[in-house]
C-alpha positions in Angstrom: 9.8 16.4 -7.0 7.9 13.9 -4.9 6.9 11.3 -7.4 4.8 9.2 -5.0 2.5 12.1 -4.3 2.1 13.4 -7.9 -0.9 12.9 -10.1 -0.2 10.7 -13.1 -1.5 12.3 -16.4 -2.3 8.8 -17.7 -5.2 8.5 -15.2 -6.2 12.1 -14.7 -9.8 11.3 -15.6 -9.9 7.8 -14.0 -13.4 8.2 -12.6 -14.8 9.0 -16.0 -13.3 6.1 -17.9 -14.9 2.7 -18.8 -13.4 -0.3 -17.0 -11.5 -1.4 -20.1 -10.1 2.1 -20.5 -9.1 2.1 -16.8 -7.3 -1.3 -17.3 -5.4 0.1 -20.3 -4.4 3.2 -18.3 -3.1 1.1 -15.4 -1.2 -1.1 -17.9 0.5 2.1 -19.2 1.3 3.2 -15.6 2.8 -0.1 -14.7 4.9 -0.1 -17.8 6.6 2.9 -16.3 8.4 0.5 -13.9 10.9 -0.1 -16.7 11.3 3.5 -17.8 9.3 6.6 -18.8 9.5 10.4 -18.9 9.9 10.2 -15.1 13.1 8.2 -15.1 14.7 4.9 -16.2 12.9 2.9 -13.5 14.3 -0.5 -12.7 16.5 -0.3 -15.8 18.5 2.6 -14.4 22.2 1.4 -14.5 23.0 2.8 -11.1 20.0 0.9 -9.6 20.9 -2.3 -11.4 24.4 -2.1 -9.9 23.1 -1.5 -6.4 20.7 -4.4 -6.7 23.5 -6.7 -7.9 25.8 -5.7 -5.0 22.9 -6.0 -2.5 21.9 -9.4 -3.8 25.5 -10.7 -3.4 25.5 -9.4 0.2 22.1 -10.9 1.0 22.8 -14.3 -0.6 26.2 -14.6 1.2 24.5 -13.9 4.5 21.8 -16.5 3.9 24.2 -19.1 2.7 26.2 -18.9 5.9 23.1 -19.1 8.1 22.8 -15.4 8.9 19.7 -13.3 9.3 18.1 -10.8 7.0 15.4 -8.4 8.3 13.0 -6.6 6.1 10.8 -3.9 7.7 8.2 -1.5 6.7 4.9 0.2 7.5 1.5 -0.2 5.8 1.9 -1.9 2.4 5.7 -2.1 2.7 5.3 -4.0 6.0 2.8 -6.4 4.6 5.1 -7.1 1.7 7.9 -7.6 4.2 5.9 -10.3 5.9 5.1 -11.8 2.5 8.7 -11.8 1.5 9.7 -13.8 4.7 7.0 -16.3 3.9 7.8 -16.7 0.2 11.6 -16.5 0.2 12.5 -17.7 3.7 12.4 -21.2 5.0 14.8 -23.9 6.4 18.3 -22.6 6.1 17.1 -19.2 4.9 16.3 -16.9 7.8 14.4 -13.9 6.5 12.4 -11.9 9.1 9.5 -9.7 8.0 8.6 -6.9 10.4 5.6 -4.6 10.1 4.6 -1.4 12.0 1.9 -2.3 14.4 2.8 -6.0 14.5 1.1 -8.9 12.6 -2.3 -7.8 13.8 -1.9 -4.7 11.5 -1.9 -7.1 8.5 -5.7 -7.4 8.9 -6.6 -4.0 10.2 -4.4 -0.8 10.0 -3.3 0.7 13.4 -3.4 4.4 13.6 -0.1 6.1 14.0 2.0 2.9 13.8 3.9 4.3 10.8 5.1 7.2 12.9 6.5 5.5 16.0 8.8 2.5 16.0 8.7 0.6 19.3 11.8 0.1 21.5 11.7 -3.6 20.6 11.7 -2.8 16.9 14.8 -0.7 17.4 16.5 -3.4 19.5 15.6 -6.2 17.2 16.9 -4.3 14.2 20.4 -4.5 15.7 20.2 -8.3 15.7 20.1 -8.7 11.9 23.1 -9.3 9.7 21.4 -7.5 6.8 18.7 -4.9 7.5 16.4 -3.7 4.6 13.9 -0.9 5.3 11.1 -0.1 2.8 9.4 3.3 2.6 8.0 4.0 -0.8 8.1 7.7 -0.2 11.4 7.6 1.7 9.5 9.3 4.5 8.1 6.8 7.0 9.5 7.6 10.5 9.0 4.0 11.5 11.6 2.9 9.0 13.9 5.9 9.1 14.2 5.8 12.9 15.2 2.2 12.7 17.8 3.0 10.1 19.1 5.8 12.2 19.4 3.5 15.2 21.5 0.9 13.3 23.7 3.6 11.7 24.4 5.1 15.1 25.6 1.6 16.2 27.9 1.3 13.2 25.7 -1.1 11.3 24.8 -1.0 7.6 21.4 -0.3 6.3 19.6 -0.5 2.9 16.6 1.7 2.3 14.2 1.1 -0.6 11.9 3.8 -1.9 10.8 5.6 -5.1 11.5 9.3 -4.6 14.7 11.3 -5.0 16.7 11.8 -1.8 17.0 15.5 -2.5 13.2 16.0 -2.7 12.5 14.0 0.4 15.2 15.8 2.5 13.3 19.1 2.3 10.0 17.4 3.0 11.3 15.4 6.0 12.8 18.5 7.5 9.5 20.3 7.2 7.4 17.5 8.6 9.9 16.8 11.4 9.4 13.1 11.0 10.1 11.8 14.5 13.3 13.9 14.7 14.9 11.9 11.8 16.8 13.9 9.2 17.2 11.9 6.0 19.9 14.3 4.9 22.0 13.2 7.8 21.3 9.5 7.3 22.5 9.4 3.7 25.8 10.9 4.7 26.7 7.6 6.5 29.0 5.3 4.4 27.0 2.4 5.6 23.7 3.7 4.1 22.6 2.4 0.7 19.5 3.9 -0.9 17.9 1.9 -3.8 15.4 4.3 -5.3 14.4 3.7 -8.9 12.3 6.5 -10.3 9.1 4.8 -11.5 6.8 7.8 -11.7 3.5 8.6 -10.0 0.8 6.1 -9.1 -2.3 5.5 -11.2 -4.3 6.5 -8.1 -2.5 9.5 -6.6 -0.5 8.5 -3.6 -1.7 4.9 -3.5 1.7 3.3 -3.2 0.2 -0.1 -2.6 -0.1 -0.2 -6.4 2.9 0.4 -8.7 5.3 1.1 -5.8 4.2 -2.1 -4.1 4.7 -4.1 -7.3 8.2 -2.5 -7.7 9.0 -3.5 -4.0 8.0 -7.1 -4.7 10.1 -7.2 -7.8 13.1 -5.9 -5.9 12.5 -8.5 -3.2 12.6 -11.2 -5.9 15.8 -9.6 -7.2 17.4 -9.9 -3.8 16.0 -13.2 -2.5 14.9 -15.4 -5.3 17.1 -18.4 -6.2 17.1 -17.2 -9.8 17.7 -13.5 -10.3 15.1 -11.9 -12.5 16.1 -9.9 -15.5 14.6 -6.8 -17.0 13.1 -8.6 -20.0 11.4 -11.1 -17.6 9.8 -8.3 -15.6 8.5 -6.6 -18.8 7.0 -9.8 -20.0 5.4 -10.4 -16.6 3.7 -7.0 -16.5 2.4 -7.3 -20.1 1.1 -10.8 -19.5 -0.8 -9.7 -16.4 -2.7 -7.0 -18.4 -3.4 -9.3 -21.4 -5.2 -11.4 -18.9 -6.7 -8.6 -16.9 -9.4 -8.0 -19.5 -10.9 -11.3 -18.3 -11.8 -9.7 -14.9 -13.4 -6.5 -16.3 -16.9 -8.0 -15.7 -15.9 -8.9 -12.1 -14.7 -5.4 -11.5 -18.0 -4.0 -12.6 -19.8 -6.5 -10.4 -17.5 -5.5 -7.5 -18.3 -1.8 -8.0 -22.0 -2.6 -8.0 -21.6 -4.6 -4.8 -20.0 -1.8 -2.9 -22.6 0.7 -4.1 -25.2 -1.5 -2.7 -23.3 -1.6 0.6 -22.6 -5.3 0.3 -19.3 -7.1 0.9 -16.6 -8.4 -1.3 -15.2 -11.6 0.2 -12.0 -13.3 -0.7 -12.0 -17.1 -0.2 -8.4 -18.0 -0.5 -6.2 -21.0 -0.5 -3.1 -20.7 1.7 -0.8 -19.9 -1.3 -2.5 -16.6 -1.7 -3.7 -16.1 1.9 -1.3 -13.3 3.0 -2.0 -11.5 -0.3 -5.8 -11.7 0.1 -5.5 -10.4 3.7 -3.2 -7.6 2.5 -5.5 -6.4 -0.3 -8.5 -6.5 1.9 -6.9 -4.6 4.8 -5.6 -1.8 2.6 -9.1 -0.7 1.5 -9.8 1.0 4.9 -6.9 3.5 4.9 -7.0 4.0 1.1 -10.8 4.4 0.6 -12.3 4.9 4.0 -13.9 1.5 3.6 -15.7 -0.2 6.4 -13.9 -3.2 7.8 -16.5 -5.6 6.4 -16.6 -4.0 2.9 -13.7 -6.2 1.8 -12.9 -9.3 3.9 -10.5 -12.2 3.4 -10.7 -15.8 4.8 -8.1 -18.5 4.3 -8.5 -22.2 4.3 -6.9 -23.6 7.4 -6.6 -20.1 9.0 -3.3 -18.8 10.5 -1.7 -22.3 11.0 -2.0 -22.9 7.3 0.1 -19.7 6.8 2.7 -21.0 9.3 1.7 -18.5 12.0 0.5 -18.9 15.6 -3.1 -17.7 15.8 -2.8 -16.4 19.4 -3.8 -12.8 19.7 -4.8 -12.5 16.1 -8.2 -12.0 14.6 -9.6 -15.2 13.1 -9.4 -15.7 9.4 -10.3 -19.4 8.9 -13.1 -20.3 6.5 -15.4 -21.5 9.2 -15.6 -17.9 10.4 -16.0 -16.9 6.8 -19.0 -19.2 6.4 -20.6 -17.6 9.4 -19.9 -14.2 7.9 -21.4 -15.1 4.6 -24.5 -16.5 6.2 -25.2 -12.9 7.2 -24.2 -11.5 3.8 -26.6 -13.1 1.3 -25.6 -10.6 -1.4 -21.8 -10.7 -0.8 -19.6 -11.0 -3.9 -17.5 -14.2 -3.4 -14.1 -14.3 -5.1 -12.1 -17.5 -5.0 -8.3 -17.4 -4.9 -6.7 -20.7 -5.8 -8.4 -24.1 -6.3 -11.1 -23.5 -3.7 -14.3 -25.5 -3.8 -16.3 -22.5 -2.6 -18.9 -21.2 -5.1 -18.2 -17.8 -6.6 -16.0 -16.0 -9.1 -12.6 -17.6 -9.6 -9.7 -15.2 -10.0 -7.5 -16.1 -12.9 -4.0 -17.4 -12.0 -0.6 -17.0 -13.6 0.6 -19.8 -15.9 1.9 -22.8 -14.1 5.5 -22.4 -15.4 5.8 -19.0 -13.5 7.9 -18.9 -10.4 6.2 -18.5 -7.0 7.2 -14.8 -6.7 5.8 -14.2 -10.2 2.5 -15.9 -9.4 2.2 -13.7 -6.3 3.0 -10.6 -8.3 0.4 -11.6 -10.9 -2.4 -12.1 -8.3 -1.3 -8.9 -6.4 -1.8 -6.7 -9.4 -5.2 -8.2 -10.2 -6.5 -7.9 -6.7 -5.3 -4.3 -6.5 -7.1 -3.6 -9.8 -10.3 -5.2 -8.5 -10.6 -3.3 -5.3 -9.2 0.0 -6.7 -11.5 0.2 -9.6 -14.5 -1.1 -7.6 -14.0 1.8 -5.2 -13.7 4.2 -8.1 -17.1 2.9 -9.3 -18.5 3.4 -5.8 -17.6 7.1 -5.7 -14.4 7.0 -3.6 -12.2 8.6 -6.2 -12.4 12.1 -7.8 -10.3 12.2 -11.0 -7.4 10.1 -9.8 -7.5 11.3 -6.2 -8.5 9.2 -3.2 -11.0 11.4 -1.6 -12.1 9.3 1.4 -8.8 8.1 2.8 -8.7 7.2 6.4 -6.3 9.6 8.1 -4.2 7.2 10.2 -0.7 8.7 10.1 1.2 12.0 9.4 1.8 11.2 5.8 -2.0 10.8 5.2 -2.7 14.0 7.2 -0.6 16.0 4.9 -1.9 14.2 1.8 -5.5 14.9 2.9 -4.6 18.6 3.2 -3.2 18.6 -0.4 -6.4 16.9 -1.7 -8.7 19.3 0.1 -6.6 22.2 -1.2 -6.7 21.0 -4.8 -10.4 20.0 -5.1 -11.7 22.6 -2.6 -9.8 25.3 -4.4 -8.3 26.8 -1.2 -4.8 27.5 0.1 -3.2 24.7 2.1 -3.4 26.6 5.4 -7.1 27.1 4.9 -7.5 23.4 4.1 -5.7 22.4 7.3 -7.8 24.9 9.3 -11.1 23.4 8.0 -9.7 19.8 8.5 -8.9 20.5 12.1 -12.3 22.0 12.6 -14.0 18.8 11.3 -11.9 16.4 13.4 -12.4 18.6 16.5 -8.9 19.9 17.0 -7.8 23.5 17.6 -5.1 25.2 15.7 -2.5 24.5 18.4 -3.1 20.7 18.7 -0.2 18.5 17.7 -0.8 16.5 14.5 -0.8 13.2 16.5 -3.7 14.5 18.5 -5.5 15.3 15.3 -4.9 11.7 14.1 -6.4 10.3 17.2 -9.5 12.4 16.7 -9.8 11.6 13.0 -9.5 7.8 13.5 -13.1 7.3 14.5 -14.7 9.7 12.0 -16.1 8.9 8.5 -16.2 11.0 5.4 -13.7 13.5 6.8 -12.1 14.6 3.6 -15.2 14.8 1.4 -16.9 16.8 4.2 -14.0 19.3 4.3 -13.9 19.5 0.5 -17.6 20.5 0.3 -17.1 23.1 3.1 -14.1 24.6 1.3 -15.5 24.5 -2.3 -19.2 25.4 -1.6 -18.9 27.4 1.7 -21.1 24.9 3.5 -21.3 24.3 7.2 -20.1 20.9 8.5 -23.7 19.7 9.1 -24.9 20.8 5.6 -21.8 19.3 4.0 -22.5 15.9 5.7 -26.2 16.1 4.8 -25.2 16.7 1.1 -22.9 13.6 1.2 -25.8 11.4 2.4 -27.8 12.5 -0.7 -25.2 12.0 -3.4 -23.2 8.8 -3.9 -20.3 10.5 -5.7 -18.5 13.7 -4.6 -18.5 14.9 -8.2 -22.3 15.0 -8.0 -22.3 16.6 -4.6 -20.1 19.4 -5.9 -22.6 20.4 -8.7 
């Protein structure tokens, strides 16, 4: 059972709920982090033991001046960069590595999750402790690095949220870069930390609950004071007690996107990486345009401790120029910014740094997720306009088309290939390249499958209706 791709019954009718009902539903979903019908979550005794052993190993390496590397693709990679920034520092060498490099923090790079570079493989051998994060236990970028270290007799830790048995079958079928998870887990030097936390509130959107679980695990491994289960439960509940305060902002954000205006995060450096992360994830998740959700940080890259060379500008001078062209943009302030606009609530001052980041992460995720629900990018609890940028999203798109379009998966893939302009023999990587520049791919195919429309008529119908549910009537 692939938990990360299942639909969560708690949010089955997400697109029909009021904002307050949506917040209550997501609270219930996040409470599954500590146990539910799906599994014991972060309270599972075996997981707690593995976390304790891994923490001892990590802390010992850091105390003697060694190096810990954390690597991932997509959300996992962004959180890896954030972990290095939050928990690393003088005398604590933690390297965060992301598929596609630091530039992918702002804008996703197609196919990066499927192909680790030679330098990624080589650098992975330099770390004393290597931790790979793949929420579905399926990202070739991470698994290939693990394989490379194991083949050189070096230990690996893999974090994810599916059972190994379920993913072995999937990985063999998908032929993920020639990496066989079944073979990797046979190595004595391979540790898999995979609490069963259940499906996402938005099906397949692992930036949400899985991302939060990843961040909590990072705190467990790296924070000076080890969190405990009660502390995590109190943190989650406190976030959602406060989240009702942003219900009006969520409604405003949804209206902003429906009017084809921008949501702009105006952030202090403490939340800079988080703001950039949340904004950048809207493209692959919802098919959002780059300017739909933007983030700017006071002081730019240097304020985050990064060299700006080769990276897109993020400083607030550029942000001011952008806002001058966006008179109706929704301005959202993160931290004690003097900019006019809505101020995102912050965690209580006595919270630790990692808790404050977790608090803000969940609230930003709620804001952009529910705003895109309101703008018609979600059907039930399915993301229907995802940007197909890697193999995982290709197969997810086929599943969504099959379910809503009410056709077999082979028919769904045939229609999907037709829309992206690939024949039946084209390799999936070719399909990804063709899909990268196209908009409304999945909704178009759904209408073709469900209503028997031609591609041109399907696209014409999508220009007439804001929401897929209306276009299907």
